[in-house]
Each structure stands twice: as C-alpha cells, then as structure tokens.
N, C-alpha and C positions, 0 to 999 in steps of 0.2 A: 120717293119713299122706295125701300129694298124690298127684295120679293119674300116667303119665306124660303125659299131658296137660300138666297144671297147674309137670306142671315143663319142658314144655317152651315153653309158654308165654313165662315167665319171666329163658326161658336167650335167649330167642331179645329180651325188651323187654332180657335190657340189653347183649344183644349193638349193642344200638340205641340206648343208655345210652353206651359204647361209642368207638362211630361219631363217635357229636356230638362226644364234645366230642374226638376226633380230628381232626374235619375242623372246630375251634372252636381250637383249637392251631393247626391249618395252616391257618390263616386269622387268625389272628394274629399270625403267628408270620412268617409271608408265604414259607413250604415250600409247594412245590407236588406234587402228585402224582409226578409226572418226579424229582425230588432226594430222594423218598423209595424211588420204585422202583431208580436206582441204587448212595443212599449205602449203602443196606440192600442191596442186591445181590437184592433181591423181584423178580415179575417184573411189565411191568403190567398181566397181567392181571391178581394176585394184589389186587395194591394196589386199581383199580379196579375188582375185582369188592366187596372190601369195600370204599371208597367207594362203593358205585350199595346197599348192601344187598343184594348175592347170594351172599354165606357172608363164615361166622363163622369171622379167621382163630386155626388156631394159637399159643400164648404164645408159641413162639421166634417169629416171628412180630411180634404187640405186641413182647415186647420190643423189637424191632431197630426200630420203629414208633418206639421214642418215645428211642431213641439218636437217630435223626437229628435228633427234634421237640429234644429237649438238654431229657427229662421223661423220671424214673425208671416202674416202671409203674403199681408208688402213686401218685403225684405222676396221670396218666392218671383210676385209677380213683376218685383220692376228685377230681376233673376228673368225675369222670358219674357218681357220686351213687352211685357201686355196693360 
C-alpha cells in the first residue's frame, strides 16, 4: 500500500506532465495564455499559476483549457503520458 507521501508525489508528477503537454500544445497551435484566459473565462491568476507550476487546476478548468486548445481531455492525457 502506498503512503500518503508517495501518492502526493505521483500526483505532482502527473500534474507536471499535464502542464507540459498544455504548454507544448499552446506553443504548437500558437495560443497564448491571454487567449486561454479570455476564451475559457478563467482568471489570469488561475492560468498563470497553473502554467508556472504553482497550482494544480480542477478538472473543470482542464476541460475549459482543452476546449480553447481544440483538443479533448483524452488527447491531452495521451500527450502527457498519463
């Protein structure tokens, strides 16, 4: 059985992979954080902290980001390898 610390570490690794996949998709599709803020109706703070690795967004936020990126959550998870 995994300890709480191991579970938290694994969750952090997955969040980092998802963040990287979002950043790479943004770069490939030439989509700015500003555009995500506006089109997903998310605050600059929410998007900025996520992209900087300072928070982990809720699933609802990930869905909104994926909508702006033009990909599904499943595609994002596949790109992230999680």
